[in-house]
mmJSON file of the N, C-alpha and C atoms, coordinates in Angstrom:
{"data_MODEL":{"atom_site":{
"group_PDB":["ATOM","ATOM","ATOM","ATOM","ATOM","ATOM","ATOM","ATOM","ATOM","ATOM","ATOM","ATOM","ATOM","ATOM","ATOM","ATOM","ATOM","ATOM","ATOM","ATOM","ATOM","ATOM","ATOM","ATOM","ATOM","ATOM","ATOM","ATOM","ATOM","ATOM","ATOM","ATOM","ATOM","ATOM","ATOM","ATOM","ATOM","ATOM","ATOM","ATOM","ATOM","ATOM","ATOM","ATOM","ATOM","ATOM","ATOM","ATOM","ATOM","ATOM","ATOM","ATOM","ATOM","ATOM","ATOM","ATOM","ATOM","ATOM","ATOM","ATOM","ATOM","ATOM","ATOM","ATOM","ATOM","ATOM","ATOM","ATOM","ATOM","ATOM","ATOM","ATOM","ATOM","ATOM","ATOM","ATOM","ATOM","ATOM","ATOM","ATOM","ATOM","ATOM","ATOM","ATOM","ATOM","ATOM","ATOM","ATOM","ATOM","ATOM","ATOM","ATOM","ATOM","ATOM","ATOM","ATOM","ATOM","ATOM","ATOM","ATOM","ATOM","ATOM","ATOM","ATOM","ATOM","ATOM","ATOM","ATOM","ATOM","ATOM","ATOM","ATOM","ATOM","ATOM","ATOM","ATOM","ATOM","ATOM","ATOM","ATOM","ATOM","ATOM","ATOM","ATOM","ATOM","ATOM","ATOM","ATOM","ATOM","ATOM","ATOM","ATOM","ATOM","ATOM","ATOM","ATOM","ATOM","ATOM","ATOM","ATOM","ATOM","ATOM","ATOM","ATOM","ATOM","ATOM","ATOM","ATOM","ATOM","ATOM","ATOM","ATOM","ATOM","ATOM","ATOM","ATOM","ATOM","ATOM","ATOM","ATOM","ATOM","ATOM"],
"id":[1,2,3,4,5,6,7,8,9,10,11,12,13,14,15,16,17,18,19,20,21,22,23,24,25,26,27,28,29,30,31,32,33,34,35,36,37,38,39,40,41,42,43,44,45,46,47,48,49,50,51,52,53,54,55,56,57,58,59,60,61,62,63,64,65,66,67,68,69,70,71,72,73,74,75,76,77,78,79,80,81,82,83,84,85,86,87,88,89,90,91,92,93,94,95,96,97,98,99,100,101,102,103,104,105,106,107,108,109,110,111,112,113,114,115,116,117,118,119,120,121,122,123,124,125,126,127,128,129,130,131,132,133,134,135,136,137,138,139,140,141,142,143,144,145,146,147,148,149,150,151,152,153,154,155,156,157,158,159,160,161,162],
"type_symbol":["N","C","C","N","C","C","N","C","C","N","C","C","N","C","C","N","C","C","N","C","C","N","C","C","N","C","C","N","C","C","N","C","C","N","C","C","N","C","C","N","C","C","N","C","C","N","C","C","N","C","C","N","C","C","N","C","C","N","C","C","N","C","C","N","C","C","N","C","C","N","C","C","N","C","C","N","C","C","N","C","C","N","C","C","N","C","C","N","C","C","N","C","C","N","C","C","N","C","C","N","C","C","N","C","C","N","C","C","N","C","C","N","C","C","N","C","C","N","C","C","N","C","C","N","C","C","N","C","C","N","C","C","N","C","C","N","C","C","N","C","C","N","C","C","N","C","C","N","C","C","N","C","C","N","C","C","N","C","C","N","C","C"],
"label_atom_id":["N","CA","C","N","CA","C","N","CA","C","N","CA","C","N","CA","C","N","CA","C","N","CA","C","N","CA","C","N","CA","C","N","CA","C","N","CA","C","N","CA","C","N","CA","C","N","CA","C","N","CA","C","N","CA","C","N","CA","C","N","CA","C","N","CA","C","N","CA","C","N","CA","C","N","CA","C","N","CA","C","N","CA","C","N","CA","C","N","CA","C","N","CA","C","N","CA","C","N","CA","C","N","CA","C","N","CA","C","N","CA","C","N","CA","C","N","CA","C","N","CA","C","N","CA","C","N","CA","C","N","CA","C","N","CA","C","N","CA","C","N","CA","C","N","CA","C","N","CA","C","N","CA","C","N","CA","C","N","CA","C","N","CA","C","N","CA","C","N","CA","C","N","CA","C","N","CA","C","N","CA","C","N","CA","C","N","CA","C"],
"label_alt_id":[null,null,null,null,null,null,null,null,null,null,null,null,null,null,null,null,null,null,null,null,null,null,null,null,null,null,null,null,null,null,null,null,null,null,null,null,null,null,null,null,null,null,null,null,null,null,null,null,null,null,null,null,null,null,null,null,null,null,null,null,null,null,null,null,null,null,null,null,null,null,null,null,null,null,null,null,null,null,null,null,null,null,null,null,null,null,null,null,null,null,null,null,null,null,null,null,null,null,null,null,null,null,null,null,null,null,null,null,null,null,null,null,null,null,null,null,null,null,null,null,null,null,null,null,null,null,null,null,null,null,null,null,null,null,null,null,null,null,null,null,null,null,null,null,null,null,null,null,null,null,null,null,null,null,null,null,null,null,null,null,null,null],
"label_comp_id":["MET","MET","MET","LYS","LYS","LYS","LEU","LEU","LEU","HIS","HIS","HIS","GLY","GLY","GLY","ARG","ARG","ARG","SER","SER","SER","LEU","LEU","LEU","THR","THR","THR","PRO","PRO","PRO","HIS","HIS","HIS","ILE","ILE","ILE","THR","THR","THR","VAL","VAL","VAL","ASP","ASP","ASP","PRO","PRO","PRO","ALA","ALA","ALA","ALA","ALA","ALA","ARG","ARG","ARG","ARG","ARG","ARG","PRO","PRO","PRO","ILE","ILE","ILE","LEU","LEU","LEU","LEU","LEU","LEU","ARG","ARG","ARG","LEU","LEU","LEU","GLY","GLY","GLY","GLY","GLY","GLY","LEU","LEU","LEU","VAL","VAL","VAL","LEU","LEU","LEU","ALA","ALA","ALA","MET","MET","MET","SER","SER","SER","THR","THR","THR","THR","THR","THR","GLU","GLU","GLU","ALA","ALA","ALA","GLN","GLN","GLN","GLN","GLN","GLN","ILE","ILE","ILE","ALA","ALA","ALA","ASP","ASP","ASP","GLN","GLN","GLN","LEU","LEU","LEU","HIS","HIS","HIS","ASP","ASP","ASP","ALA","ALA","ALA","VAL","VAL","VAL","GLU","GLU","GLU","GLU","GLU","GLU","ALA","ALA","ALA","ASP","ASP","ASP","GLN","GLN","GLN"],
"label_asym_id":["A","A","A","A","A","A","A","A","A","A","A","A","A","A","A","A","A","A","A","A","A","A","A","A","A","A","A","A","A","A","A","A","A","A","A","A","A","A","A","A","A","A","A","A","A","A","A","A","A","A","A","A","A","A","A","A","A","A","A","A","A","A","A","A","A","A","A","A","A","A","A","A","A","A","A","A","A","A","A","A","A","A","A","A","A","A","A","A","A","A","A","A","A","A","A","A","A","A","A","A","A","A","A","A","A","A","A","A","A","A","A","A","A","A","A","A","A","A","A","A","A","A","A","A","A","A","A","A","A","A","A","A","A","A","A","A","A","A","A","A","A","A","A","A","A","A","A","A","A","A","A","A","A","A","A","A","A","A","A","A","A","A"],
"label_entity_id":["1","1","1","1","1","1","1","1","1","1","1","1","1","1","1","1","1","1","1","1","1","1","1","1","1","1","1","1","1","1","1","1","1","1","1","1","1","1","1","1","1","1","1","1","1","1","1","1","1","1","1","1","1","1","1","1","1","1","1","1","1","1","1","1","1","1","1","1","1","1","1","1","1","1","1","1","1","1","1","1","1","1","1","1","1","1","1","1","1","1","1","1","1","1","1","1","1","1","1","1","1","1","1","1","1","1","1","1","1","1","1","1","1","1","1","1","1","1","1","1","1","1","1","1","1","1","1","1","1","1","1","1","1","1","1","1","1","1","1","1","1","1","1","1","1","1","1","1","1","1","1","1","1","1","1","1","1","1","1","1","1","1"],
"label_seq_id":[1,1,1,2,2,2,3,3,3,4,4,4,5,5,5,6,6,6,7,7,7,8,8,8,9,9,9,10,10,10,11,11,11,12,12,12,13,13,13,14,14,14,15,15,15,16,16,16,17,17,17,18,18,18,19,19,19,20,20,20,21,21,21,22,22,22,23,23,23,24,24,24,25,25,25,26,26,26,27,27,27,28,28,28,29,29,29,30,30,30,31,31,31,32,32,32,33,33,33,34,34,34,35,35,35,36,36,36,37,37,37,38,38,38,39,39,39,40,40,40,41,41,41,42,42,42,43,43,43,44,44,44,45,45,45,46,46,46,47,47,47,48,48,48,49,49,49,50,50,50,51,51,51,52,52,52,53,53,53,54,54,54],
"pdbx_PDB_ins_code":[null,null,null,null,null,null,null,null,null,null,null,null,null,null,null,null,null,null,null,null,null,null,null,null,null,null,null,null,null,null,null,null,null,null,null,null,null,null,null,null,null,null,null,null,null,null,null,null,null,null,null,null,null,null,null,null,null,null,null,null,null,null,null,null,null,null,null,null,null,null,null,null,null,null,null,null,null,null,null,null,null,null,null,null,null,null,null,null,null,null,null,null,null,null,null,null,null,null,null,null,null,null,null,null,null,null,null,null,null,null,null,null,null,null,null,null,null,null,null,null,null,null,null,null,null,null,null,null,null,null,null,null,null,null,null,null,null,null,null,null,null,null,null,null,null,null,null,null,null,null,null,null,null,null,null,null,null,null,null,null,null,null],
"Cartn_x":[-5.258,-4.621,-3.18,-2.274,-0.851,-0.266,0.642,1.369,2.87,3.603,4.968,5.792,6.736,7.619,9.023,9.494,10.947,11.85,11.507,12.477,12.195,11.196,10.808,11.669,12.182,12.887,11.879,11.705,10.849,11.591,10.838,11.367,10.553,11.158,10.481,10.859,9.873,10.089,9.19,9.446,8.701,8.288,6.993,6.44,5.865,6.675,6.274,4.969,4.6,3.424,2.125,2.287,1.099,0.414,-0.814,-1.595,-1.023,-0.637,-0.002,1.392,2.356,3.68,4.682,4.4,5.304,4.776,5.701,5.207,6.124,5.549,6.116,5.781,6.759,6.478,6.993,6.167,6.485,6.056,6.989,6.584,5.732,4.576,3.632,2.703,2.768,1.892,2.461,1.695,2.306,1.337,1.846,1.134,1.516,0.498,0.706,0.256,1.039,0.794,1.012,0.271,0.548,1.93,2.478,3.628,3.288,2.09,1.636,1.329,0.778,0.548,1.91,2.89,4.16,4.951,4.8,5.371,4.768,3.462,2.764,3.184,3.316,3.75,5.171,6.045,7.395,7.472,6.684,6.673,6.157,5.169,4.582,5.656,6.257,7.367,8.488,8.881,9.915,9.571,8.33,7.811,7.773,7.434,7.325,8.721,9.681,11.1,11.578,11.32,11.802,11.073,9.795,9.137,9.663,9.986,10.555,11.974,12.651,14.041,14.128,13.015,12.952,12.985],
"Cartn_y":[-16.344,-17.477,-17.169,-18.095,-17.805,-19.104,-18.877,-19.936,-19.47,-20.292,-20.001,-21.015,-20.535,-21.442,-21.115,-20.874,-20.437,-21.397,-22.675,-23.653,-23.901,-23.146,-23.451,-22.487,-22.992,-22.174,-21.947,-20.665,-20.418,-20.746,-21.27,-21.632,-20.957,-20.218,-19.462,-20.09,-20.51,-20.983,-20.298,-20.465,-19.865,-20.93,-20.906,-21.821,-21.017,-20.67,-19.676,-20.104,-21.325,-21.781,-21.622,-21.36,-21.276,-19.889,-19.838,-18.588,-17.756,-18.326,-17.635,-18.322,-17.662,-18.31,-18.297,-17.433,-17.267,-18.221,-19.127,-20.098,-19.904,-19.761,-19.569,-20.787,-21.584,-22.722,-22.533,-22.789,-22.708,-24.032,-24.95,-26.254,-26.929,-27.347,-27.972,-27.031,-25.721,-24.683,-24.125,-24.014,-23.331,-22.283,-21.059,-19.906,-19.56,-19.656,-19.311,-17.915,-17.095,-15.698,-15.205,-14.206,-13.544,-12.661,-12.219,-11.365,-10.098,-9.536,-8.247,-8.592,-9.751,-10.002,-10.233,-10.88,-11.121,-9.754,-8.846,-7.536,-6.76,-6.883,-6.087,-6.7,-7.991,-8.544,-8.096,-8.176,-7.741,-6.355,-5.464,-4.021,-3.949,-4.683,-4.618,-5.091,-6.175,-6.744,-5.722,-5.103,-4.024,-2.913,-2.409,-1.299,-1.678,-2.864,-3.361,-3.401,-3.851,-3.986,-2.589,-1.682,-0.285,0.33,0.118,0.534,-0.057,-1.388,-2.067,-1.574,-1.13,-0.688,0.694,1.436,2.803,2.804],
"Cartn_z":[13.709,13.238,12.984,13.351,13.099,12.356,11.482,10.795,10.859,11.655,11.782,11.097,10.28,9.56,9.578,10.765,10.892,10.293,10.246,9.712,8.183,7.638,6.248,5.385,4.313,3.351,2.143,1.833,0.754,-0.622,-1.545,-2.877,-3.907,-4.78,-5.868,-7.224,-7.963,-9.266,-10.25,-11.569,-12.638,-13.56,-13.838,-14.88,-16.015,-16.975,-18.093,-18.813,-18.914,-19.537,-18.767,-17.445,-16.533,-16.622,-16.316,-16.23,-15.105,-14.062,-12.982,-12.777,-13.437,-13.618,-12.359,-11.441,-10.239,-9.133,-8.773,-7.721,-6.517,-5.373,-4.096,-3.211,-2.858,-2.063,-0.689,0.317,1.726,2.284,2.506,3.056,1.997,2.453,1.474,0.835,1.139,0.557,-0.679,-1.766,-2.961,-3.351,-3.483,-3.911,-5.385,-6.25,-7.581,-7.828,-8.496,-8.654,-10.079,-10.515,-11.717,-11.5,-12.519,-12.355,-11.639,-11.94,-11.194,-9.678,-9.355,-7.923,-7.266,-7.896,-7.283,-7.13,-8.008,-7.878,-6.658,-6.575,-5.526,-4.13,-4.016,-2.719,-2.468,-3.474,-3.327,-2.764,-3.333,-2.997,-1.505,-1.126,0.204,1.211,0.855,1.746,1.945,0.9,0.871,1.777,1.61,2.423,3.904,4.163,5.552,6.204,5.43,6.001,6.211,5.333,5.541,6.856,6.961,8.201,9.465,9.327,10.62,10.97,10.015,10.231,10.743,10.712,11.247,12.726],
"occupancy":[1.0,1.0,1.0,1.0,1.0,1.0,1.0,1.0,1.0,1.0,1.0,1.0,1.0,1.0,1.0,1.0,1.0,1.0,1.0,1.0,1.0,1.0,1.0,1.0,1.0,1.0,1.0,1.0,1.0,1.0,1.0,1.0,1.0,1.0,1.0,1.0,1.0,1.0,1.0,1.0,1.0,1.0,1.0,1.0,1.0,1.0,1.0,1.0,1.0,1.0,1.0,1.0,1.0,1.0,1.0,1.0,1.0,1.0,1.0,1.0,1.0,1.0,1.0,1.0,1.0,1.0,1.0,1.0,1.0,1.0,1.0,1.0,1.0,1.0,1.0,1.0,1.0,1.0,1.0,1.0,1.0,1.0,1.0,1.0,1.0,1.0,1.0,1.0,1.0,1.0,1.0,1.0,1.0,1.0,1.0,1.0,1.0,1.0,1.0,1.0,1.0,1.0,1.0,1.0,1.0,1.0,1.0,1.0,1.0,1.0,1.0,1.0,1.0,1.0,1.0,1.0,1.0,1.0,1.0,1.0,1.0,1.0,1.0,1.0,1.0,1.0,1.0,1.0,1.0,1.0,1.0,1.0,1.0,1.0,1.0,1.0,1.0,1.0,1.0,1.0,1.0,1.0,1.0,1.0,1.0,1.0,1.0,1.0,1.0,1.0,1.0,1.0,1.0,1.0,1.0,1.0,1.0,1.0,1.0,1.0,1.0,1.0],
"B_iso_or_equiv":[0.0,0.0,0.0,0.0,0.0,0.0,0.0,0.0,0.0,0.0,0.0,0.0,0.0,0.0,0.0,0.0,0.0,0.0,0.0,0.0,0.0,0.0,0.0,0.0,0.0,0.0,0.0,0.0,0.0,0.0,0.0,0.0,0.0,0.0,0.0,0.0,0.0,0.0,0.0,0.0,0.0,0.0,0.0,0.0,0.0,0.0,0.0,0.0,0.0,0.0,0.0,0.0,0.0,0.0,0.0,0.0,0.0,0.0,0.0,0.0,0.0,0.0,0.0,0.0,0.0,0.0,0.0,0.0,0.0,0.0,0.0,0.0,0.0,0.0,0.0,0.0,0.0,0.0,0.0,0.0,0.0,0.0,0.0,0.0,0.0,0.0,0.0,0.0,0.0,0.0,0.0,0.0,0.0,0.0,0.0,0.0,0.0,0.0,0.0,0.0,0.0,0.0,0.0,0.0,0.0,0.0,0.0,0.0,0.0,0.0,0.0,0.0,0.0,0.0,0.0,0.0,0.0,0.0,0.0,0.0,0.0,0.0,0.0,0.0,0.0,0.0,0.0,0.0,0.0,0.0,0.0,0.0,0.0,0.0,0.0,0.0,0.0,0.0,0.0,0.0,0.0,0.0,0.0,0.0,0.0,0.0,0.0,0.0,0.0,0.0,0.0,0.0,0.0,0.0,0.0,0.0,0.0,0.0,0.0,0.0,0.0,0.0],
"pdbx_formal_charge":[null,null,null,null,null,null,null,null,null,null,null,null,null,null,null,null,null,null,null,null,null,null,null,null,null,null,null,null,null,null,null,null,null,null,null,null,null,null,null,null,null,null,null,null,null,null,null,null,null,null,null,null,null,null,null,null,null,null,null,null,null,null,null,null,null,null,null,null,null,null,null,null,null,null,null,null,null,null,null,null,null,null,null,null,null,null,null,null,null,null,null,null,null,null,null,null,null,null,null,null,null,null,null,null,null,null,null,null,null,null,null,null,null,null,null,null,null,null,null,null,null,null,null,null,null,null,null,null,null,null,null,null,null,null,null,null,null,null,null,null,null,null,null,null,null,null,null,null,null,null,null,null,null,null,null,null,null,null,null,null,null,null],
"auth_seq_id":[1,1,1,2,2,2,3,3,3,4,4,4,5,5,5,6,6,6,7,7,7,8,8,8,9,9,9,10,10,10,11,11,11,12,12,12,13,13,13,14,14,14,15,15,15,16,16,16,17,17,17,18,18,18,19,19,19,20,20,20,21,21,21,22,22,22,23,23,23,24,24,24,25,25,25,26,26,26,27,27,27,28,28,28,29,29,29,30,30,30,31,31,31,32,32,32,33,33,33,34,34,34,35,35,35,36,36,36,37,37,37,38,38,38,39,39,39,40,40,40,41,41,41,42,42,42,43,43,43,44,44,44,45,45,45,46,46,46,47,47,47,48,48,48,49,49,49,50,50,50,51,51,51,52,52,52,53,53,53,54,54,54],
"auth_comp_id":["MET","MET","MET","LYS","LYS","LYS","LEU","LEU","LEU","HIS","HIS","HIS","GLY","GLY","GLY","ARG","ARG","ARG","SER","SER","SER","LEU","LEU","LEU","THR","THR","THR","PRO","PRO","PRO","HIS","HIS","HIS","ILE","ILE","ILE","THR","THR","THR","VAL","VAL","VAL","ASP","ASP","ASP","PRO","PRO","PRO","ALA","ALA","ALA","ALA","ALA","ALA","ARG","ARG","ARG","ARG","ARG","ARG","PRO","PRO","PRO","ILE","ILE","ILE","LEU","LEU","LEU","LEU","LEU","LEU","ARG","ARG","ARG","LEU","LEU","LEU","GLY","GLY","GLY","GLY","GLY","GLY","LEU","LEU","LEU","VAL","VAL","VAL","LEU","LEU","LEU","ALA","ALA","ALA","MET","MET","MET","SER","SER","SER","THR","THR","THR","THR","THR","THR","GLU","GLU","GLU","ALA","ALA","ALA","GLN","GLN","GLN","GLN","GLN","GLN","ILE","ILE","ILE","ALA","ALA","ALA","ASP","ASP","ASP","GLN","GLN","GLN","LEU","LEU","LEU","HIS","HIS","HIS","ASP","ASP","ASP","ALA","ALA","ALA","VAL","VAL","VAL","GLU","GLU","GLU","GLU","GLU","GLU","ALA","ALA","ALA","ASP","ASP","ASP","GLN","GLN","GLN"],
"auth_asym_id":["A","A","A","A","A","A","A","A","A","A","A","A","A","A","A","A","A","A","A","A","A","A","A","A","A","A","A","A","A","A","A","A","A","A","A","A","A","A","A","A","A","A","A","A","A","A","A","A","A","A","A","A","A","A","A","A","A","A","A","A","A","A","A","A","A","A","A","A","A","A","A","A","A","A","A","A","A","A","A","A","A","A","A","A","A","A","A","A","A","A","A","A","A","A","A","A","A","A","A","A","A","A","A","A","A","A","A","A","A","A","A","A","A","A","A","A","A","A","A","A","A","A","A","A","A","A","A","A","A","A","A","A","A","A","A","A","A","A","A","A","A","A","A","A","A","A","A","A","A","A","A","A","A","A","A","A","A","A","A","A","A","A"],
"auth_atom_id":["N","CA","C","N","CA","C","N","CA","C","N","CA","C","N","CA","C","N","CA","C","N","CA","C","N","CA","C","N","CA","C","N","CA","C","N","CA","C","N","CA","C","N","CA","C","N","CA","C","N","CA","C","N","CA","C","N","CA","C","N","CA","C","N","CA","C","N","CA","C","N","CA","C","N","CA","C","N","CA","C","N","CA","C","N","CA","C","N","CA","C","N","CA","C","N","CA","C","N","CA","C","N","CA","C","N","CA","C","N","CA","C","N","CA","C","N","CA","C","N","CA","C","N","CA","C","N","CA","C","N","CA","C","N","CA","C","N","CA","C","N","CA","C","N","CA","C","N","CA","C","N","CA","C","N","CA","C","N","CA","C","N","CA","C","N","CA","C","N","CA","C","N","CA","C","N","CA","C","N","CA","C","N","CA","C","N","CA","C"],
"pdbx_PDB_model_num":[1,1,1,1,1,1,1,1,1,1,1,1,1,1,1,1,1,1,1,1,1,1,1,1,1,1,1,1,1,1,1,1,1,1,1,1,1,1,1,1,1,1,1,1,1,1,1,1,1,1,1,1,1,1,1,1,1,1,1,1,1,1,1,1,1,1,1,1,1,1,1,1,1,1,1,1,1,1,1,1,1,1,1,1,1,1,1,1,1,1,1,1,1,1,1,1,1,1,1,1,1,1,1,1,1,1,1,1,1,1,1,1,1,1,1,1,1,1,1,1,1,1,1,1,1,1,1,1,1,1,1,1,1,1,1,1,1,1,1,1,1,1,1,1,1,1,1,1,1,1,1,1,1,1,1,1,1,1,1,1,1,1]
}}}
C-alpha cells in the first residue's frame, strides 16, 4: 500500500488538554500522539534522514 502526499503540507498542533496532545494533520488524516510517541517518531525520522544522506 502506498500513500503519496507530495502536495500535502503537514500541520502540527498541540492540544494540552487531550490525552494525546500532539496532533499531526496530513490532508484529512489526523494522527494524535502522546509526547513520547511524537519524540520516538521524530528520532526515527532523524535517523532515517542521516542514513539517507550517507
